[in-house]
C-alpha positions as CSV (number, residue, x, y, z in Angstrom):
1,M,0.0,0.0,-0.3
2,I,2.7,2.4,0.7
3,A,5.0,1.3,-2.3
4,Q,1.3,2.5,-4.5
5,Y,1.1,6.1,-2.3
6,I,4.7,6.7,-2.5
7,E,4.4,6.0,-6.5
8,I,1.4,7.8,-7.1
9,K,2.7,10.9,-5.3
10,A,6.3,10.7,-7.0
11,A,3.9,11.2,-10.3
12,N,2.2,13.8,-8.6
13,P,4.8,15.7,-5.7
14,D,2.8,19.4,-6.7
15,C,-0.4,17.8,-4.9
16,L,-1.8,17.0,-1.8
17,L,-2.8,13.3,-2.2
18,F,-5.6,11.8,-0.4
19,Y,-5.6,8.2,-0.3
20,R,-8.7,6.0,0.1
21,M,-8.3,3.4,3.0
22,G,-11.9,1.0,3.8
23,D,-14.2,4.6,5.1
24,F,-11.5,6.9,5.0
25,Y,-9.3,8.9,3.3
26,E,-5.9,9.4,3.9
27,L,-3.0,11.2,3.2
28,F,1.1,10.3,4.4
29,F,4.6,12.0,4.7
30,E,4.6,15.7,4.7
31,D,1.0,15.9,2.5
32,S,-0.4,14.4,6.7
33,V,1.4,18.1,8.1
34,V,0.6,20.3,4.9
35,A,-3.4,19.2,5.5
36,S,-3.3,18.9,9.6
37,R,-2.0,23.0,9.6
38,A,-4.7,23.5,6.6
39,L,-7.5,21.7,7.1
40,G,-7.6,21.6,11.0
41,I,-7.7,17.8,11.0
42,M,-5.8,15.6,13.1
43,L,-2.0,14.2,13.1
44,T,-1.6,10.8,13.9
45,K,1.6,8.8,14.1
46,R,1.6,5.2,13.3
47,R,4.1,2.4,13.2
48,Q,3.9,0.8,10.4
49,A,6.4,-2.2,10.0
50,S,8.2,-2.5,6.7
51,R,10.7,-4.0,4.2
52,R,11.2,-0.7,2.7
53,G,11.6,0.5,6.5
54,H,8.8,3.1,6.8
55,S,7.9,3.2,10.5
56,N,6.2,5.7,12.4
57,V,4.0,7.0,9.2
58,R,2.9,10.0,9.5
59,R,-0.6,10.1,9.0
60,A,-4.2,12.8,8.9
61,G,-7.4,11.4,7.5
62,R,-11.1,12.0,7.3
63,A,-14.0,9.6,7.2
64,R,-15.5,10.0,4.6
65,Q,-18.8,11.3,4.0
């Protein structure tokens, strides 16, 4: 999942990427920091084991309406 996010983000570096995760749309890494400040949404951090070493991934999200 994170690999797909990184691939899409690399193709669109100047955009905030909202990634659908079940009933939620989430942002990751620096996008989550920017969005949490601009939109007033909660910034969280989740420890995620990965072969690529992406642990402690910052996230921000909002429930789909």
